[in-house]
N, C-alpha and C positions, 0 to 999 in steps of 0.2 A: 397385662392388658395392652392391646395395640392402641397407640395414640395416633389418630388421624389429624393431619393438618388440613383444614378445610379449604375448598376452592376460594371462598371469600377471603380467608387469611392470606392465601397465596397471591390472589389478585391485588390485595391491598399492598403486598410487598413489591408488585411489579407495576402498579398503576400510577395515578396522577401524583400521589404523595411522593413518589420517588423523583419527581421532576424538580423538586426544590434544590437550589444550588447549595454548595457548602459541604462540609464533612458530615456524612450521615452518622459516623461513629459518635459524634457529640450528642446526637439526639437520643442515643440509646442508654445514656448514663452508665457507661460501662466501667467507670473508674472504681466504683464500689464493688464490682463483681469479680475483681481479680482473685483467683484462687491458685496458689502455687502448683497444685497437683493437676489442675484441669488443663487439657490441651487447648491452646489458644492459636488461632490462625488469623492472620491479617489478610484481607482481600483488598488489593489495590485496584482502583478504577478512576477514570476521569470524572470530573464533576458532572452533574446532571445537565447543566446548561451547555456543556460541551459535547456530551454523548449520552443522551438519556437511555439509549438501548443498553449501553455497557453498565450503567448504574442499576438498571432494572435487573439485569442478569446477576450482578453482584449481590443485590439485596435478596433476590430469590435464593441464591446459594447460601447466603448468610442465615436466612430464616430456617432453611432446612438443616444446616449444620447445627444451629442452636437446638433444633428439635431432637437431634440425635445425641446431644451432650457435648458438642464442641463450642467453645467460646469464640465465635466468629466476629471479627471486628472489621468494619469497612473503613478504609482510609482513602479519601479522594485527593487527587493531586492534579495540577494542571498537566496538559499533555506532555510538555517538554520535561517537567520534573519527573513525571511518571516514567517516561522512557529512559531518562538517565538512571533512575533507580532500578528499573528492570533490565534494560538492554545493556547498560554500561557497567553499573556497579553490582548487578545481580543480587541486590539486597531486598529480597521480597519473599513472601510465602506463596501467595497466590495472586494472580492478576487477571483482569478481564480486558480484552482488547481485540483489535482486528488485525488479521494478517495483512501484510503490506501490499500484496498484489491485488490491484483493483479489478482486473479483468481475468476471466478464466485462463489458467496457466498450465504450462507443461509440468509433468510430474517431477522434473529435476529440481523444481523449486524446493522440494522437500529435502534435497541434499544439504543445502545450507541451513535449513531450519532445524535439522535433527541429527546431523552427523557428529560423532563424538570428537572429531578432530578440531571442532570449533568451541569445545566446552570452555576453554580459558579465555576466549576472545569476546570482545564487546560487540554489540550490535544485534541485528535481527537473526544472525546465525546462532542457532541452538541457545536461546536465552534460558532454557530450562536446565542446562547442565546435564542433559540426558546422555548417558554413556551407553556404549554398545551392549545390548542385551538381545539374546535370541537372533543374532546375526543381522541386526538392523544396518550396521555399517556395510556389510557385504551386499545386502540387498540394494542399498543406495548406490554402491559402486557398480553393481551388476546392471542396474537400469541405465547407468551412464554409458556402459559399453555395448549393451545389447541392442539389437534392432528387431523390428517386427513382433512376432508372437513371443519371442524370448523376452523382449523388454516388457511386453504387456503382462506376462506371467510374473516377472520380477516386481513390477509396480503393484500388481494385485496382492502378492505376498507381503510387500512392504506396508500396504494399507491395513491388511489384517493384523500384522504384528504391531504397528503403531496403535491400532484400535485396542488390542489386548493390553498393551503396556501403558497407554494413556499418559505420555509426557505432557500432553495438553488434551483438552476435551473440546471437540468441535461442537458448537451450539447451533449456529444457523448462518445461512448466506442471505444477507439482506438485499432487498431490491433497492438499487440506487434511485433516489427520488429527487428530481430536479424540476424547477419551475422555469419555463422559457416563454418568450414572446417572439413573434415572427414578423413584426412590421418593419424591422430594419435589417435583420439578418435571418436567413432561412437555411434549410438543409440541416437542422438539428437532428443528429442521429438518435434513434431510440435505443441504441445500445449503450454507448458511453459518451454523452454529449459534451462532457468536459474533458475528454481525453485529448491527447495531442492530435490524433487523426480527426476527432470530432470538431475541434476548434479550427484546424486548418481546412476542413472540408466545408466550412460555412461559406455562404455566398451573400453578397449585399442584395437585399430585396429590391433596392432601387436600381439595380443593374443585374437583374436575374439572368443567370447563365453567363455572367462575366466575371472577371477577376477584380481585384481591388482598384485597378485603374480604369475599370469600365470596359476592358477589352473582351470581346466575345471569345469564349473557349468552349470546347466540347465538354460535355459532362459524361459521367459514367465511370465505372471502375474498370481497370485493366488487369489482365493476368500478368503478374510480375515474374520475370525470370531473373535477370540480374545475376545469373550464375548461381542461384540459390535453390533451385527446385529440389536438389538432392538433399537439402538440409531443412526443408520445410517441416513444420510440426513443432514450432517453438511455443513459448508461453503466452503469446497473445498480448504482450505489453512491452512498451519501449524501455522501461527501466524498472519494471516491477510494478507498474501500474500508474495510476493517476492520483495526484496528490490532493488531499483536503487542503484548501488554500484560503487565503485571506487577502486583505486589501489595504492599500495605502492611498494617500491623497495628494493632489496638487494643491496649490495655494487656494484657500477658500473651499476646499472639498472637491472630490472628484465627481460627485453626483449632484447635479443641480436640484434645487428644491422643487422646481416645476417639471411636470412630465414633459417628455419629448413630444414634439408634434411634427407634422409634415413640413413645417416651415423652419425646422432647425437648419442652422448653417451647415455647409458641407463638412466642415471639420467635425461637428458633433455627429453627423450621420456616419462618419467613417470611424467612430470610436465604439468599440465593443465594451459595454459596461456590465460588470459582474458584481455580485454581492455575496458575502460569506459571513458566517459567524465565527470563523477560525482566523485569528490574527497572525498566525506564525509566518505566513509568506510576506508579511510587511516588515519582518525583522531579520530574516535569515534566508540567504540564497545559496547556501552551501549544499551542493548535490550529494555529498557523502556524509552528512551529519545525521546519525541514526535518530537522534532525539527530535529532529524536525521533520524528516521526510517519512511520511507514511506512504503516500503515493508521490508521483513525480511529474505531474502535468506541466507545471510552470517552470520548474528547473529543466525539464526536457525541451521546452520551447527556447530556453536560454542556451542549453548545451546539446549539440547534436550527438547522436549515436551513430555508429557505423551502420546499423540496421534498425529499421522501425518495423514493428509488427502492429498492424491495424486490422482488427476483426479477423484475426487468424492469418492474414496475408503478410508474407515476409517481403519487405520492401528495402532494397539497397538505398541507403540514405546518404551519410557522409561517404560511405563506400560506394563507388560507382559500380563495382562488380567484385566478385570474389570467386575463387575456385579452390578445390581441394588439391593439395600437392602431396603426393605420397600417402602414407598411412596416417600421418599426424599433423600435416600442415594445412593452413589456409592462407592463400596469397591474396591480398586485398589491394585493389586499385582505388585511390582516393579521387574524389571530385575536387575541382579547384574551389577553394573556400578561404575565407579570411576570418580572423577573430574580430570581435567588436571594436578592438582598438586599432584595427587596420593591419596588424601583422598577419602574414599568411599562415594557414594551417598546414603543417608538415607531417611527414611520416614519423619524424622524430617526436612530435607531440603525441602521436598514437602509441609509439613504443614506450614513451615515458609514462603515459597514462596507466598502462597495464603494470608496469614496474611499481609505480606510485601507489596504485590501489592494493598491491600485495604488501607494500611496506611504505607507509607515509613518512617514515624517518629516513628512507633511502639509504639504509645500512649504517646510520650513525649511532644506533643503539645496539646493545648486546643481543636483543631479540627483536624481531620485526614488529612493527605497529601497523597492522593491516587496517584498511578502511572498515568502519562498522557496517557498511552497506555494500552490496554487490559482491560480497565475499564468495558466495557459492559460484557465481558466474566466473569470477576471475580465477578461482581454483581450478577451472578446467583448462587454463592456459599456462603452459610451462614457461614460455618465453615469447617476447615480441621483439622483432628486429626490423629496423628500417632498411629495406633492400636498396632502394634508390629514392629519388625525389617524389615519386608517385606511388611506390609500392611498399607495403609493409607485410611481413610474414608473421603469423601466429603459429606457434607450435603447441598443439593440443595434447592433453594428458589422457590419451586412450579413451576418447568419448565419441558418441555417435553424432549424427548430423544435427538432431534437435538440440542437444546440449551445446554444440558448436555455435548454433544461431543465438542461443542465450548468451554465450560469451561475447557476442558482438553488440550486445545491448547494455553498454555501460557508457556514462557520459565521458566524452573525450575532452581532456583538460589542456589548457595552454601551458606548456612547460615553463615559459618565461614568467608566468604568474605563480604557479604552484610549487616550483622547485625551491622557492624561498620560504616555504611553510613547513619545513621538516623538523624544526626544533621542538623540544618539549614545551608543553603549554598547560596552563590551568585556567579555569574560569573563576574570576573574583567571587568569593563567597561560596564556591562549590568545589568540593574535593572529589577527585576521581580515585577509585580504588586500584587503578592500574595506570601505567604510563600511557600518555596520549600525546599527540602532536598538535601543533598549531593548525595544521590542515584539517584535523577532525573537529576542532572546537571553534574555528573562526566563523563569524557570521557571513563572511565573504561579501562585504560591502562593495558596491559598484562591480557586480559580477561581470567578468569578461568571458563570454562564450563565443560560439560560432552559429548559434541557432537562429531561427526565423524571426525571433523578437529579441530586443535588447532592452536593458534596464534604463529607466528614465529617472525616477525619483520615488521616495517613499516617506510616509509619516508613520513611525512605529505604532502598531495596534490600531491604526486608522485606515490606511490606504496605501496602494502601490500602483505605479504606472509603468507600463512598458510601451515600446513603439515597434512598428514593423521595421525589420532590418532590410533596407533596400539593396544591400550587397549580398544577401543570401543567395545561394545557388538556385533556390526555387524561383526567385524574382529575376535575378540577373540573366538566367538562361532561358526563361520562359518565353521571351520574345523570339527565340529561334535565331538570333543573329549569329552567324558563323562566317568564317572567312571563306572565300571562294574555293570551291573544291572540297571543303570539309563537310562530309556527310554524316559525321558522327553526331548523335543526339546527346548534348551535355546533360540531359535529364533522363537518360536511359533508365528504365525500370521504375520511374516515378509516375504514379497514376495521374491521369489528367485532372482529377479532382484536387490535387495538391499543387499543380503548376501555377506559378504566379501568386501563390498565397503567402501570407494570410490575406483575407479579404478586408481586414480592418487596418487602418493606419495607426491606431492607438488602442491599447488594452488597459482598462482601468478596473481595479478591484477594490471595493470598499467594504470595510467591516461593519456589520450590523449587530445589534444587540440580541436579536432572537431570530428564529426561523420565521415567525410571523412577520416581523419587520422586513426580512429579506423578501418574502413572498409579496408583501405589500409594495415594495419598491419595484418589483417586476410588474405587478398589476397596474401600477400607476404610470409605467413607462419610464421610470427613472433608472431602470436597469434592464438588461436583456436576458439575464438568466441568473439563477442562484448557483453557487459553486459547491460549498460543503453539502454533503448529503443531508437532506431534510428529514426530520422525524415524521412519522405517520400522522401526528396531530396536525401537520401543516396541510395535508391533502384536502380536507374540506375547504380550507381557506383558498387554495388554488382554484377549486371549483367555483368559488364565488367571484373570482376575478375574470371578467369577460375576455380580456386580452392575454391571459396567461393560460398555459396548458401544462399538464403533468407529463413528464418524460420519465419512464422507468426502463431499466435495463437489467443486465445480469452481472453480478459482482463475483469476483474471485476472492474478495477480502472478507473471509469468514470471521464471525465473532467466535472467540474461543476463550476458555479458561485455561491459563497456563500455570503449571506447578513448578516450583523450584525443587528439582529432584536432588539438589545438593544437601537438603535438610530433611532430617527425620521428623515425622513419619512419611513425608512426601516422597522420600527416596524409595518407599515400598510400593511397587506397582499394584499390589492387592489393595492397599489403602487408597491409591488414586482411583482404582476401579470403583470402589464404593462411593467416592466423591462424585465420579461421573454419573453414577446411578441416582444421585440426589437432584440432578438437573432435569426438570420436566420440560424438554425442548418444545414439544407440541404446544403446551400451554403458554410458554414464553412467546412463541411465534404469534399465537392468537392475541395474547394480552399485551405484551411489551412492544411487539412490532406491528400490531393491528393487522396481522396477516400479510404484511409486505416483507416476507422473508420465507425461506424454506429451511426446515430443520434438516440436519445432516449428521451422519456418523463419520464420514470420510472428509479429509481436507481437499479431496479432488472432486467433490460432488458437483462443482460447477462445470466440470468436464466429464460427464457421466460415461463417455466412451471408455474412460480409463478405470471405472469403478466396477468391481465384480458384483454380480447380482446379489450375493449374500450381504453386501454392504450398502446397497441402494436403499434409500428410505422409501421412495415412491409413495404408495398409498398406505404405508404402515402407520399405525398410531404410536408404536413404540420404537425406540432406538434398537436397531438390529444387533448392536454390539453390547451395550450396557443399558438395558431397559430401565426406565424410571421405576424406582421402588414405590409402588402404589398405583393408584388409578389416576387418570388425568385430573390434575388440580388437587390431588389429595395424597400426601406423603404417608407411607406406611413406616413410621419411625422405628417401630420395634423390629421389623424385618431388617431395616438398615443396621440397627444395633447388633442384631444376630450376625450379620455378615462381618461386622467389625470384630466381633468376638471370635468368629471362625478364622479371621486373619491374625489372631493373636493379641488383640487389644482388650483392655480391661476398663470397667466402669466402677465408680464408687457407689456407695449406697444411695446417693441422690441422683444417679443416672448420668453423672458427668464422665466423659471420656478422659481417662488419665493419660497424661503426657508420657512419651516413652521413657522408661526407667523409673517411673513412679509406682 
């Protein structure tokens, strides 16, 4: 007899009850249910007070796994511990999380995420241990080489193959929800207000149309050339997206108890105040630490990239210009820039960065220790060489222009700081399962970058403060001062909206206890915007705040269920396909995300121009690849069991799925 799991049961698993913090596994009294023969799967997810959407997805999957005879246990971990467990130690069965790219991205992001060459490495690259099946590696390599229709065809085949094999299951693309107020800063973008481009594009409302010094500038966007037109089509984010951030405080707290008024002192008026529920940015400023960086807004403000991509526009950033040289080279001219400690940025720093990201031990270990982030991008670069004081050459590994642009989007590091961090390291109280270096695990206190903001001070788990970098090329060159006869524009390729920026003198981020408290701070005028993505439960609260408004955009950071394919039965794609069919994505979007998300079957759904029509969700009620087993909100458990039997799995007389070999 078919057992249906009712919509009421399912909504209970994804509703308000799932918002309670702490380990949900404890509430299920699972200790007494251990049965040696039954298959047990642990689902790892962040706690509800850190990511209510993830825990709702985890609970939804656990409920349906239980219904088909799997002993599913939910284990909640803080974001940092969860990422160490999944991304570095690979010690998991199943996890629920978000892909690290915040904005819609180029298909080459899938290279690092799924290529088998990264199986043994730590970080966001292939955390699933997914090995080459049905030519995935070749499709990934092909889309790197090909151009035009040939690339589009390879990308379409790649999506179909990943959909069939399911190393991870795409669930939904959430709408980023941010609360902002506009009485002190305006021009909040509706796309990604807390991106690098979004924050640098802000204007002071008390000097509308002017820069941070009150100087009048022209507004509007420019078409950017900078020698990059041939390589446009990158992933739309400066370092893989924008980071969920957190805040720290100055003495007595960064945010005053009283709302800001028109009578605030000039210093207060020049301070951009943000609030977040995620405290990680108050403790760690390491741009290459996988367990801290999901997105990279604030580390991207500290560390310049050679190129910035804002709303699909490729902008030469620390690179003043670049050009292709021969079949495999990019020759880059650097802008004049300084590190925050006053040392000049050199081409040696750029060449060092690419070598360092490939091997943070710099050849001192038997095998390289690559950075856990940016690995896919750096893998496109065979070598980096300082040609002279202003020119550096990258030799690419047979890649097209779009992949070449992605290779320019890594944080440039000061050699004189990071070359001392090549030794083997551990974190007190935490063991890594593979060799790692000090560079990978350091908190990077007092970070020295070259970006438009520089670090001031922090109180861990409470607040952080940054200040405008007056020596940054955006500011230093914005006044147009040039020697007689020099007609070259030192900000060539930089859109007018970024010249002379940022518009704030100080940036303060404070940690709040909840989304509601964060929205309240914005409504009361004690903050200008929220940072971490708000849950849909906060939307009504924003509507009740007269001076706050809701900003939504489009996210590339899709929620997904990741499977450790190193372990049986998760190593079997037929088993993973059944698990994918237990996820009712449409109901999850309605119930868990309150409609502020789009269900999807492809990891590229945020860039639909890359998705073949047979994988587009559009107006479908069911997943086009692995439809939910049952009707909306009601699991057909018996049909799911039949599919498991067809895949070669057995059940005992009580309906429990037997572990492999039992």
